[in-house]
All heavy atoms as a GROMACS GRO file, in nm:
protein
  548
    1MET      N    1   0.491   1.634   0.253
    1MET     CA    2   0.358   1.585   0.227
    1MET      C    3   0.312   1.504   0.348
    1MET      O    4   0.390   1.432   0.408
    1MET     CB    5   0.359   1.495   0.103
    1MET     CG    6   0.225   1.429   0.078
    1MET     SD    7   0.226   1.309  -0.056
    1MET     CE    8   0.241   1.414  -0.194
    2ARG      N    9   0.188   1.518   0.379
    2ARG     CA   10   0.131   1.441   0.490
    2ARG      C   11   0.015   1.359   0.435
    2ARG      O   12  -0.068   1.409   0.361
    2ARG     CB   13   0.081   1.535   0.597
    2ARG     CG   14   0.024   1.462   0.714
    2ARG     CD   15  -0.021   1.560   0.819
    2ARG     NE   16  -0.090   1.485   0.921
    2ARG     CZ   17  -0.076   1.504   1.048
    2ARG    NH1   18   0.002   1.600   1.091
    2ARG    NH2   19  -0.142   1.433   1.134
    3ILE      N   20   0.011   1.232   0.473
    3ILE     CA   21  -0.096   1.144   0.429
    3ILE      C   22  -0.154   1.073   0.551
    3ILE      O   23  -0.079   1.033   0.641
    3ILE     CB   24  -0.047   1.041   0.324
    3ILE    CG1   25  -0.163   0.954   0.276
    3ILE    CG2   26   0.066   0.957   0.376
    3ILE    CD1   27  -0.129   0.865   0.160
    4THR      N   28  -0.282   1.061   0.554
    4THR     CA   29  -0.350   0.982   0.657
    4THR      C   30  -0.379   0.846   0.596
    4THR      O   31  -0.444   0.837   0.492
    4THR     CB   32  -0.480   1.050   0.701
    4THR    OG1   33  -0.449   1.180   0.750
    4THR    CG2   34  -0.549   0.970   0.809
    5LYS      N   35  -0.329   0.743   0.658
    5LYS     CA   36  -0.342   0.608   0.603
    5LYS      C   37  -0.487   0.562   0.609
    5LYS      O   38  -0.547   0.557   0.715
    5LYS     CB   39  -0.254   0.510   0.681
    5LYS     CG   40  -0.254   0.370   0.621
    5LYS     CD   41  -0.170   0.275   0.702
    5LYS     CE   42  -0.241   0.212   0.816
    5LYS     NZ   43  -0.361   0.140   0.789
    6PRO      N   44  -0.544   0.527   0.493
    6PRO     CA   45  -0.680   0.471   0.494
    6PRO      C   46  -0.683   0.336   0.565
    6PRO      O   47  -0.583   0.263   0.564
    6PRO     CB   48  -0.713   0.454   0.346
    6PRO     CG   49  -0.611   0.532   0.271
    6PRO     CD   50  -0.491   0.541   0.359
    7GLU      N   51  -0.794   0.301   0.623
    7GLU     CA   52  -0.806   0.174   0.697
    7GLU      C   53  -0.777   0.053   0.609
    7GLU      O   54  -0.727  -0.047   0.655
    7GLU     CB   55  -0.946   0.162   0.758
    7GLU     CG   56  -0.976   0.271   0.856
    7GLU     CD   57  -1.002   0.217   0.994
    7GLU    OE1   58  -1.010   0.096   1.011
    7GLU    OE2   59  -1.015   0.300   1.083
    8TRP      N   60  -0.812   0.061   0.481
    8TRP     CA   61  -0.796  -0.053   0.392
    8TRP      C   62  -0.652  -0.072   0.344
    8TRP      O   63  -0.617  -0.175   0.289
    8TRP     CB   64  -0.889  -0.041   0.270
    8TRP     CG   65  -0.879   0.088   0.196
    8TRP    CD1   66  -0.962   0.195   0.211
    8TRP    CD2   67  -0.782   0.125   0.098
    8TRP    NE1   68  -0.923   0.297   0.127
    8TRP    CE2   69  -0.813   0.256   0.056
    8TRP    CE3   70  -0.674   0.060   0.040
    8TRP    CZ2   71  -0.739   0.323  -0.040
    8TRP    CZ3   72  -0.600   0.128  -0.055
    8TRP    CH2   73  -0.633   0.257  -0.095
    9LEU      N   74  -0.565   0.027   0.367
    9LEU     CA   75  -0.426   0.016   0.324
    9LEU      C   76  -0.347  -0.057   0.432
    9LEU      O   77  -0.320  -0.003   0.539
    9LEU     CB   78  -0.366   0.156   0.301
    9LEU     CG   79  -0.228   0.155   0.239
    9LEU    CD1   80  -0.240   0.154   0.088
    9LEU    CD2   81  -0.151   0.275   0.284
   10HIS      N   82  -0.313  -0.181   0.406
   10HIS     CA   83  -0.243  -0.261   0.507
   10HIS      C   84  -0.162  -0.372   0.442
   10HIS      O   85  -0.179  -0.404   0.326
   10HIS     CB   86  -0.342  -0.321   0.607
   10HIS     CG   87  -0.445  -0.409   0.543
   10HIS    ND1   88  -0.421  -0.541   0.511
   10HIS    CD2   89  -0.572  -0.384   0.503
   10HIS    CE1   90  -0.529  -0.593   0.456
   10HIS    NE2   91  -0.622  -0.498   0.448
   11HIS      N   92  -0.072  -0.427   0.519
   11HIS     CA   93   0.001  -0.547   0.483
   11HIS      C   94  -0.042  -0.654   0.584
   11HIS      O   95  -0.061  -0.626   0.702
   11HIS     CB   96   0.152  -0.526   0.495
   11HIS     CG   97   0.210  -0.450   0.380
   11HIS    ND1   98   0.315  -0.498   0.307
   11HIS    CD2   99   0.178  -0.331   0.324
   11HIS    CE1  100   0.346  -0.411   0.212
   11HIS    NE2  101   0.263  -0.307   0.223
   12ASP      N  102  -0.058  -0.774   0.536
   12ASP     CA  103  -0.091  -0.884   0.627
   12ASP      C  104  -0.006  -1.005   0.592
   12ASP      O  105   0.032  -1.025   0.478
   12ASP     CB  106  -0.240  -0.918   0.625
   12ASP     CG  107  -0.295  -0.940   0.485
   12ASP    OD1  108  -0.216  -0.965   0.392
   12ASP    OD2  109  -0.417  -0.932   0.469
   13ALA      N  110   0.027  -1.080   0.692
   13ALA     CA  111   0.107  -1.200   0.675
   13ALA      C  112   0.014  -1.320   0.657
   13ALA      O  113  -0.046  -1.366   0.752
   13ALA     CB  114   0.199  -1.220   0.795
   14ASP      N  115  -0.001  -1.363   0.534
   14ASP     CA  116  -0.086  -1.479   0.502
   14ASP      C  117  -0.229  -1.463   0.553
   14ASP      O  118  -0.291  -1.557   0.599
   14ASP     CB  119  -0.025  -1.608   0.557
   14ASP     CG  120   0.113  -1.634   0.499
   14ASP    OD1  121   0.132  -1.605   0.380
   14ASP    OD2  122   0.199  -1.681   0.574
   15LYS      N  123  -0.281  -1.341   0.550
   15LYS     CA  124  -0.420  -1.310   0.588
   15LYS      C  125  -0.449  -1.340   0.736
   15LYS      O  126  -0.562  -1.346   0.776
   15LYS     CB  127  -0.520  -1.386   0.501
   15LYS     CG  128  -0.500  -1.370   0.354
   15LYS     CD  129  -0.564  -1.245   0.305
   15LYS     CE  130  -0.553  -1.239   0.154
   15LYS     NZ  131  -0.541  -1.111   0.101
   16LYS      N  132  -0.345  -1.360   0.818
   16LYS     CA  133  -0.366  -1.396   0.959
   16LYS      C  134  -0.352  -1.277   1.052
   16LYS      O  135  -0.428  -1.263   1.146
   16LYS     CB  136  -0.270  -1.506   1.000
   16LYS     CG  137  -0.294  -1.636   0.927
   16LYS     CD  138  -0.194  -1.741   0.966
   16LYS     CE  139  -0.217  -1.866   0.882
   16LYS     NZ  140  -0.113  -1.963   0.900
   17LYS      N  141  -0.253  -1.191   1.028
   17LYS     CA  142  -0.234  -1.076   1.117
   17LYS      C  143  -0.175  -0.960   1.038
   17LYS      O  144  -0.106  -0.979   0.939
   17LYS     CB  145  -0.143  -1.112   1.234
   17LYS     CG  146  -0.001  -1.143   1.195
   17LYS     CD  147   0.084  -1.168   1.316
   17LYS     CE  148   0.230  -1.184   1.274
   17LYS     NZ  149   0.320  -1.179   1.384
   18LEU      N  150  -0.206  -0.841   1.082
   18LEU     CA  151  -0.154  -0.721   1.016
   18LEU      C  152  -0.009  -0.699   1.059
   18LEU      O  153   0.028  -0.725   1.172
   18LEU     CB  154  -0.238  -0.600   1.052
   18LEU     CG  155  -0.383  -0.604   1.008
   18LEU    CD1  156  -0.454  -0.476   1.054
   18LEU    CD2  157  -0.396  -0.620   0.860
   19THR      N  158   0.071  -0.650   0.965
   19THR     CA  159   0.210  -0.617   0.996
   19THR      C  160   0.232  -0.469   0.965
   19THR      O  161   0.156  -0.406   0.893
   19THR     CB  162   0.307  -0.703   0.912
   19THR    OG1  163   0.283  -0.679   0.774
   19THR    CG2  164   0.290  -0.850   0.942
   20ALA      N  165   0.337  -0.414   1.021
   20ALA     CA  166   0.365  -0.271   1.007
   20ALA      C  167   0.406  -0.235   0.865
   20ALA      O  168   0.474  -0.312   0.797
   20ALA     CB  169   0.476  -0.231   1.103
   21ILE      N  170   0.364  -0.118   0.822
   21ILE     CA  171   0.414  -0.058   0.698
   21ILE      C  172   0.524   0.038   0.739
   21ILE      O  173   0.502   0.128   0.819
   21ILE     CB  174   0.301   0.016   0.623
   21ILE    CG1  175   0.197  -0.084   0.574
   21ILE    CG2  176   0.358   0.097   0.508
   21ILE    CD1  177   0.076  -0.021   0.510
   22PHE      N  178   0.645   0.019   0.685
   22PHE     CA  179   0.756   0.103   0.728
   22PHE      C  180   0.810   0.193   0.617
   22PHE      O  181   0.897   0.276   0.641
   22PHE     CB  182   0.870   0.018   0.786
   22PHE     CG  183   0.928  -0.082   0.690
   22PHE    CD1  184   1.026  -0.046   0.601
   22PHE    CD2  185   0.884  -0.213   0.691
   22PHE    CE1  186   1.079  -0.138   0.514
   22PHE    CE2  187   0.937  -0.305   0.604
   22PHE     CZ  188   1.035  -0.267   0.515
   23SER      N  189   0.758   0.180   0.495
   23SER     CA  190   0.806   0.262   0.386
   23SER      C  191   0.691   0.295   0.291
   23SER      O  192   0.609   0.210   0.260
   23SER     CB  193   0.916   0.187   0.310
   23SER     OG  194   0.968   0.266   0.207
   24VAL      N  195   0.686   0.421   0.246
   24VAL     CA  196   0.582   0.467   0.154
   24VAL      C  197   0.648   0.557   0.050
   24VAL      O  198   0.734   0.639   0.083
   24VAL     CB  199   0.473   0.548   0.229
   24VAL    CG1  200   0.372   0.605   0.133
   24VAL    CG2  201   0.405   0.463   0.334
   25ASP      N  202   0.610   0.540  -0.076
   25ASP     CA  203   0.662   0.626  -0.181
   25ASP      C  204   0.555   0.645  -0.288
   25ASP      O  205   0.482   0.551  -0.319
   25ASP     CB  206   0.788   0.568  -0.243
   25ASP     CG  207   0.866   0.669  -0.325
   25ASP    OD1  208   0.849   0.791  -0.304
   25ASP    OD2  209   0.947   0.627  -0.408
   26PHE      N  210   0.545   0.766  -0.342
   26PHE     CA  211   0.449   0.797  -0.447
   26PHE      C  212   0.519   0.803  -0.582
   26PHE      O  213   0.632   0.851  -0.592
   26PHE     CB  214   0.384   0.934  -0.421
   26PHE     CG  215   0.283   0.932  -0.312
   26PHE    CD1  216   0.321   0.956  -0.181
   26PHE    CD2  217   0.151   0.905  -0.338
   26PHE    CE1  218   0.229   0.956  -0.079
   26PHE    CE2  219   0.057   0.904  -0.237
   26PHE     CZ  220   0.097   0.929  -0.107
   27HIS      N  221   0.450   0.758  -0.686
   27HIS     CA  222   0.499   0.775  -0.822
   27HIS      C  223   0.493   0.924  -0.854
   27HIS      O  224   0.405   0.995  -0.805
   27HIS     CB  225   0.409   0.695  -0.918
   27HIS     CG  226   0.463   0.690  -1.057
   27HIS    ND1  227   0.437   0.787  -1.149
   27HIS    CD2  228   0.542   0.598  -1.119
   27HIS    CE1  229   0.496   0.757  -1.263
   27HIS    NE2  230   0.562   0.644  -1.247
   28PRO      N  231   0.584   0.976  -0.936
   28PRO     CA  232   0.582   1.119  -0.967
   28PRO      C  233   0.449   1.171  -1.024
   28PRO      O  234   0.414   1.287  -1.002
   28PRO     CB  235   0.695   1.136  -1.069
   28PRO     CG  236   0.790   1.025  -1.038
   28PRO     CD  237   0.702   0.911  -0.994
   29ASP      N  238   0.373   1.086  -1.094
   29ASP     CA  239   0.245   1.133  -1.148
   29ASP      C  240   0.133   1.130  -1.044
   29ASP      O  241   0.022   1.176  -1.069
   29ASP     CB  242   0.204   1.056  -1.273
   29ASP     CG  243   0.170   0.910  -1.248
   29ASP    OD1  244   0.156   0.867  -1.131
   29ASP    OD2  245   0.155   0.836  -1.348
   30GLY      N  246   0.161   1.077  -0.924
   30GLY     CA  247   0.066   1.076  -0.814
   30GLY      C  248  -0.045   0.973  -0.825
   30GLY      O  249  -0.133   0.968  -0.741
   31GLN      N  250  -0.040   0.887  -0.927
   31GLN     CA  251  -0.148   0.790  -0.946
   31GLN      C  252  -0.124   0.656  -0.878
   31GLN      O  253  -0.215   0.575  -0.868
   31GLN     CB  254  -0.172   0.768  -1.095
   31GLN     CG  255  -0.224   0.893  -1.164
   31GLN     CD  256  -0.254   0.869  -1.310
   31GLN    OE1  257  -0.271   0.756  -1.353
   31GLN    NE2  258  -0.262   0.975  -1.386
   32ARG      N  259  -0.001   0.633  -0.832
   32ARG     CA  260   0.030   0.507  -0.766
   32ARG      C  261   0.112   0.532  -0.640
   32ARG      O  262   0.183   0.631  -0.628
   32ARG     CB  263   0.106   0.414  -0.861
   32ARG     CG  264   0.014   0.359  -0.969
   32ARG     CD  265   0.088   0.281  -1.075
   32ARG     NE  266   0.192   0.355  -1.146
   32ARG     CZ  267   0.171   0.446  -1.241
   32ARG    NH1  268   0.049   0.477  -1.276
   32ARG    NH2  269   0.272   0.505  -1.300
   33LEU      N  270   0.099   0.440  -0.548
   33LEU     CA  271   0.164   0.447  -0.418
   33LEU      C  272   0.226   0.310  -0.391
   33LEU      O  273   0.161   0.208  -0.413
   33LEU     CB  274   0.058   0.479  -0.312
   33LEU     CG  275   0.087   0.457  -0.166
   33LEU    CD1  276   0.184   0.565  -0.118
   33LEU    CD2  277  -0.043   0.466  -0.087
   34ALA      N  278   0.351   0.308  -0.348
   34ALA     CA  279   0.417   0.183  -0.312
   34ALA      C  280   0.438   0.179  -0.161
   34ALA      O  281   0.476   0.280  -0.101
   34ALA     CB  282   0.551   0.169  -0.383
   35THR      N  283   0.409   0.065  -0.099
   35THR     CA  284   0.430   0.049   0.045
   35THR      C  285   0.519  -0.073   0.069
   35THR      O  286   0.508  -0.174   0.000
   35THR     CB  287   0.297   0.029   0.120
   35THR    OG1  288   0.228  -0.085   0.067
   35THR    CG2  289   0.209   0.152   0.110
   36GLY      N  290   0.608  -0.062   0.166
   36GLY     CA  291   0.693  -0.174   0.207
   36GLY      C  292   0.657  -0.210   0.349
   36GLY      O  293   0.644  -0.122   0.435
   37GLY      N  294   0.638  -0.339   0.375
   37GLY     CA  295   0.594  -0.382   0.506
   37GLY      C  296   0.685  -0.485   0.570
   37GLY      O  297   0.774  -0.541   0.506
   38MET      N  298   0.660  -0.509   0.697
   38MET     CA  299   0.737  -0.608   0.772
   38MET      C  300   0.709  -0.751   0.726
   38MET      O  301   0.773  -0.844   0.771
   38MET     CB  302   0.706  -0.594   0.922
   38MET     CG  303   0.755  -0.465   0.984
   38MET     SD  304   0.934  -0.445   0.977
   38MET     CE  305   0.987  -0.575   1.086
   39ASP      N  306   0.617  -0.768   0.633
   39ASP     CA  307   0.590  -0.901   0.575
   39ASP      C  308   0.683  -0.930   0.457
   39ASP      O  309   0.666  -1.027   0.386
   39ASP     CB  310   0.444  -0.912   0.532
   39ASP     CG  311   0.403  -0.806   0.431
   39ASP    OD1  312   0.485  -0.717   0.401
   39ASP    OD2  313   0.288  -0.811   0.385
   40ASN      N  314   0.787  -0.844   0.439
   40ASN     CA  315   0.885  -0.857   0.330
   40ASN      C  316   0.820  -0.849   0.193
   40ASN      O  317   0.863  -0.916   0.099
   40ASN     CB  318   0.967  -0.985   0.343
   40ASN     CG  319   1.056  -0.985   0.463
   40ASN    OD1  320   1.104  -0.880   0.504
   40ASN    ND2  321   1.077  -1.099   0.523
   41LYS      N  322   0.717  -0.765   0.180
   41LYS     CA  323   0.651  -0.746   0.052
   41LYS      C  324   0.642  -0.596   0.022
   41LYS      O  325   0.629  -0.514   0.112
   41LYS     CB  326   0.509  -0.805   0.054
   41LYS     CG  327   0.510  -0.956   0.067
   41LYS     CD  328   0.370  -1.010   0.069
   41LYS     CE  329   0.376  -1.162   0.087
   41LYS     NZ  330   0.244  -1.220   0.103
   42VAL      N  331   0.650  -0.566  -0.106
   42VAL     CA  332   0.624  -0.431  -0.155
   42VAL      C  333   0.494  -0.439  -0.232
   42VAL      O  334   0.476  -0.526  -0.317
   42VAL     CB  335   0.738  -0.381  -0.246
   42VAL    CG1  336   0.702  -0.248  -0.310
   42VAL    CG2  337   0.868  -0.369  -0.168
   43ARG      N  338   0.403  -0.349  -0.202
   43ARG     CA  339   0.274  -0.348  -0.270
   43ARG      C  340   0.257  -0.214  -0.340
   43ARG      O  341   0.296  -0.110  -0.288
   43ARG     CB  342   0.161  -0.371  -0.171
   43ARG     CG  343   0.166  -0.512  -0.115
   43ARG     CD  344   0.034  -0.548  -0.048
   43ARG     NE  345   0.029  -0.691  -0.025
   43ARG     CZ  346   0.051  -0.750   0.092
   43ARG    NH1  347   0.078  -0.677   0.197
   43ARG    NH2  348   0.044  -0.880   0.102
   44VAL      N  349   0.197  -0.220  -0.459
   44VAL     CA  350   0.168  -0.100  -0.537
   44VAL      C  351   0.017  -0.082  -0.540
   44VAL      O  352  -0.058  -0.175  -0.572
   44VAL     CB  353   0.224  -0.112  -0.681
   44VAL    CG1  354   0.190   0.012  -0.762
   44VAL    CG2  355   0.374  -0.136  -0.678
   45TRP      N  356  -0.028   0.038  -0.504
   45TRP     CA  357  -0.170   0.070  -0.492
   45TRP      C  358  -0.206   0.185  -0.584
   45TRP      O  359  -0.124   0.270  -0.612
   45TRP     CB  360  -0.202   0.114  -0.349
   45TRP     CG  361  -0.156   0.023  -0.241
   45TRP    CD1  362  -0.031   0.018  -0.186
   45TRP    CD2  363  -0.233  -0.076  -0.174
   45TRP    NE1  364  -0.027  -0.077  -0.088
   45TRP    CE2  365  -0.150  -0.138  -0.078
   45TRP    CE3  366  -0.365  -0.118  -0.184
   45TRP    CZ2  367  -0.194  -0.238   0.006
   45TRP    CZ3  368  -0.409  -0.219  -0.100
   45TRP    CH2  369  -0.324  -0.278  -0.007
   46SER      N  370  -0.330   0.192  -0.626
   46SER     CA  371  -0.383   0.308  -0.696
   46SER      C  372  -0.421   0.413  -0.593
   46SER      O  373  -0.477   0.380  -0.488
   46SER     CB  374  -0.507   0.269  -0.777
   46SER     OG  375  -0.572   0.384  -0.826
   47THR      N  376  -0.390   0.538  -0.621
   47THR     CA  377  -0.426   0.645  -0.527
   47THR      C  378  -0.565   0.702  -0.555
   47THR      O  379  -0.610   0.792  -0.484
   47THR     CB  380  -0.324   0.760  -0.532
   47THR    OG1  381  -0.320   0.812  -0.665
   47THR    CG2  382  -0.186   0.714  -0.488
   48HIS      N  383  -0.634   0.652  -0.656
   48HIS     CA  384  -0.765   0.706  -0.693
   48HIS      C  385  -0.862   0.707  -0.574
   48HIS      O  386  -0.929   0.807  -0.551
   48HIS     CB  387  -0.825   0.627  -0.809
   48HIS     CG  388  -0.957   0.680  -0.853
   48HIS    ND1  389  -0.968   0.788  -0.937
   48HIS    CD2  390  -1.084   0.642  -0.822
   48HIS    CE1  391  -1.096   0.814  -0.957
   48HIS    NE2  392  -1.168   0.728  -0.889
   49ALA      N  393  -0.869   0.599  -0.500
   49ALA     CA  394  -0.962   0.592  -0.387
   49ALA      C  395  -0.927   0.693  -0.277
   49ALA      O  396  -1.014   0.743  -0.208
   49ALA     CB  397  -0.964   0.451  -0.329
   50ILE      N  398  -0.798   0.724  -0.263
   50ILE     CA  399  -0.755   0.820  -0.162
   50ILE      C  400  -0.786   0.962  -0.207
   50ILE      O  401  -0.843   1.041  -0.133
   50ILE     CB  402  -0.603   0.806  -0.134
   50ILE    CG1  403  -0.570   0.668  -0.081
   50ILE    CG2  404  -0.556   0.914  -0.037
   50ILE    CD1  405  -0.423   0.638  -0.075
   51THR      N  406  -0.750   0.995  -0.332
   51THR     CA  407  -0.764   1.132  -0.379
   51THR      C  408  -0.908   1.170  -0.413
   51THR      O  409  -0.943   1.286  -0.414
   51THR     CB  410  -0.675   1.157  -0.503
   51THR    OG1  411  -0.711   1.064  -0.606
   51THR    CG2  412  -0.529   1.142  -0.468
   52HIS      N  413  -0.993   1.071  -0.438
   52HIS     CA  414  -1.132   1.099  -0.474
   52HIS      C  415  -1.232   1.056  -0.366
   52HIS      O  416  -1.352   1.057  -0.390
   52HIS     CB  417  -1.167   1.032  -0.606
   52HIS     CG  418  -1.092   1.088  -0.722
   52HIS    ND1  419  -0.968   1.042  -0.761
   52HIS    CD2  420  -1.122   1.190  -0.806
   52HIS    CE1  421  -0.926   1.111  -0.864
   52HIS    NE2  422  -1.016   1.202  -0.894
   53ASN      N  423  -1.183   1.016  -0.248
   53ASN     CA  424  -1.271   0.969  -0.139
   53ASN      C  425  -1.372   0.868  -0.189
   53ASN      O  426  -1.491   0.874  -0.159
   53ASN     CB  427  -1.342   1.086  -0.071
   53ASN     CG  428  -1.248   1.167   0.012
   53ASN    OD1  429  -1.149   1.116   0.063
   53ASN    ND2  430  -1.276   1.294   0.025
   54ASP      N  431  -1.324   0.772  -0.267
   54ASP     CA  432  -1.410   0.672  -0.329
   54ASP      C  433  -1.410   0.546  -0.243
   54ASP      O  434  -1.324   0.460  -0.256
   54ASP     CB  435  -1.360   0.641  -0.470
   54ASP     CG  436  -1.452   0.551  -0.547
   54ASP    OD1  437  -1.556   0.509  -0.492
   54ASP    OD2  438  -1.422   0.522  -0.664
   55SER      N  439  -1.507   0.534  -0.154
   55SER     CA  440  -1.513   0.417  -0.066
   55SER      C  441  -1.573   0.295  -0.135
   55SER      O  442  -1.565   0.184  -0.084
   55SER     CB  443  -1.592   0.450   0.061
   55SER     OG  444  -1.724   0.488   0.025
   56ALA      N  445  -1.636   0.314  -0.251
   56ALA     CA  446  -1.699   0.202  -0.322
   56ALA      C  447  -1.599   0.126  -0.408
   56ALA      O  448  -1.622   0.012  -0.446
   56ALA     CB  449  -1.811   0.254  -0.410
   57GLN      N  450  -1.484   0.188  -0.436
   57GLN     CA  451  -1.384   0.123  -0.521
   57GLN      C  452  -1.314   0.012  -0.445
   57GLN      O  453  -1.281   0.027  -0.327
   57GLN     CB  454  -1.283   0.227  -0.568
   57GLN     CG  455  -1.176   0.170  -0.659
   57GLN     CD  456  -1.089   0.278  -0.718
   57GLN    OE1  457  -1.137   0.386  -0.748
   57GLN    NE2  458  -0.962   0.251  -0.734
   58PRO      N  459  -1.288  -0.103  -0.511
   58PRO     CA  460  -1.215  -0.211  -0.443
   58PRO      C  461  -1.074  -0.163  -0.406
   58PRO      O  462  -1.013  -0.086  -0.478
   58PRO     CB  463  -1.208  -0.322  -0.547
   58PRO     CG  464  -1.275  -0.274  -0.668
   58PRO     CD  465  -1.323  -0.135  -0.647
   59HIS      N  466  -1.025  -0.211  -0.294
   59HIS     CA  467  -0.897  -0.166  -0.242
   59HIS      C  468  -0.796  -0.279  -0.240
   59HIS      O  469  -0.746  -0.316  -0.135
   59HIS     CB  470  -0.912  -0.107  -0.104
   59HIS     CG  471  -1.015   0.000  -0.097
   59HIS    ND1  472  -1.005   0.118  -0.168
   59HIS    CD2  473  -1.131   0.009  -0.031
   59HIS    CE1  474  -1.108   0.193  -0.144
   59HIS    NE2  475  -1.187   0.129  -0.062
   60ALA      N  476  -0.768  -0.335  -0.355
   60ALA     CA  477  -0.669  -0.441  -0.366
   60ALA      C  478  -0.543  -0.381  -0.429
   60ALA      O  479  -0.551  -0.290  -0.511
   60ALA     CB  480  -0.722  -0.554  -0.453
   61PRO      N  481  -0.426  -0.432  -0.390
   61PRO     CA  482  -0.304  -0.380  -0.452
   61PRO      C  483  -0.302  -0.410  -0.602
   61PRO      O  484  -0.355  -0.512  -0.647
   61PRO     CB  485  -0.193  -0.453  -0.379
   61PRO     CG  486  -0.254  -0.554  -0.293
   61PRO     CD  487  -0.400  -0.534  -0.291
   62LEU      N  488  -0.241  -0.322  -0.679
   62LEU     CA  489  -0.225  -0.344  -0.823
   62LEU      C  490  -0.120  -0.452  -0.849
   62LEU      O  491  -0.129  -0.527  -0.946
   62LEU     CB  492  -0.183  -0.215  -0.892
   62LEU     CG  493  -0.279  -0.097  -0.881
   62LEU    CD1  494  -0.216   0.028  -0.939
   62LEU    CD2  495  -0.410  -0.130  -0.952
   63ALA      N  496  -0.018  -0.459  -0.761
   63ALA     CA  497   0.090  -0.557  -0.775
   63ALA      C  498   0.153  -0.580  -0.640
   63ALA      O  499   0.148  -0.494  -0.551
   63ALA     CB  500   0.194  -0.507  -0.873
   64THR      N  501   0.214  -0.697  -0.623
   64THR     CA  502   0.284  -0.733  -0.498
   64THR      C  503   0.418  -0.796  -0.534
   64THR      O  504   0.424  -0.887  -0.617
   64THR     CB  505   0.202  -0.832  -0.413
   64THR    OG1  506   0.077  -0.772  -0.381
   64THR    CG2  507   0.276  -0.869  -0.285
   65LEU      N  508   0.524  -0.747  -0.473
   65LEU     CA  509   0.658  -0.804  -0.489
   65LEU      C  510   0.689  -0.877  -0.358
   65LEU      O  511   0.701  -0.815  -0.253
   65LEU     CB  512   0.761  -0.694  -0.513
   65LEU     CG  513   0.908  -0.734  -0.513
   65LEU    CD1  514   0.937  -0.828  -0.630
   65LEU    CD2  515   0.996  -0.611  -0.521
   66ALA      N  516   0.699  -1.009  -0.366
   66ALA     CA  517   0.721  -1.091  -0.247
   66ALA      C  518   0.870  -1.115  -0.223
   66ALA      O  519   0.952  -1.102  -0.314
   66ALA     CB  520   0.649  -1.224  -0.261
   67ALA      N  521   0.903  -1.151  -0.100
   67ALA     CA  522   1.039  -1.184  -0.059
   67ALA      C  523   1.136  -1.068  -0.083
   67ALA      O  524   1.249  -1.086  -0.122
   67ALA     CB  525   1.089  -1.311  -0.129
   68HIS      N  526   1.088  -0.945  -0.058
   68HIS     CA  527   1.170  -0.828  -0.076
   68HIS      C  528   1.246  -0.801   0.053
   68HIS      O  529   1.187  -0.790   0.158
   68HIS     CB  530   1.084  -0.707  -0.113
   68HIS     CG  531   1.162  -0.585  -0.142
   68HIS    ND1  532   1.247  -0.575  -0.250
   68HIS    CD2  533   1.169  -0.467  -0.077
   68HIS    CE1  534   1.303  -0.456  -0.250
   68HIS    NE2  535   1.258  -0.388  -0.146
   69GLY      N  536   1.377  -0.790   0.044
   69GLY     CA  537   1.458  -0.772   0.163
   69GLY      C  538   1.510  -0.632   0.183
   69GLY      O  539   1.593  -0.608   0.270
   70GLY      N  540   1.469  -0.537   0.102
   70GLY     CA  541   1.516  -0.400   0.116
   70GLY      C  542   1.616  -0.363   0.008
   70GLY      O  543   1.655  -0.444  -0.075
   71ALA      N  544   1.657  -0.236   0.014
   71ALA     CA  545   1.753  -0.178  -0.082
   71ALA      C  546   1.729  -0.238  -0.217
   71ALA      O  547   1.776  -0.230  -0.313
   71ALA     CB  548   1.894  -0.197  -0.035
   0.00000   0.00000   0.00000
């Protein structure tokens, strides 16, 4: 699968600077996307805006797991 990252999909460290996203995974039903970033957070996003080209929909994560160290 190939995905082009939307501009609004990002991780930021305390709203000061953007950090790299190094991991992406989709839920089997395709409705949610999880990203892991260098800010040690995992974020869960709705894929509705991506699959429906909906630029009017707010692009906030559904959930954020902080202080995630991997594995």
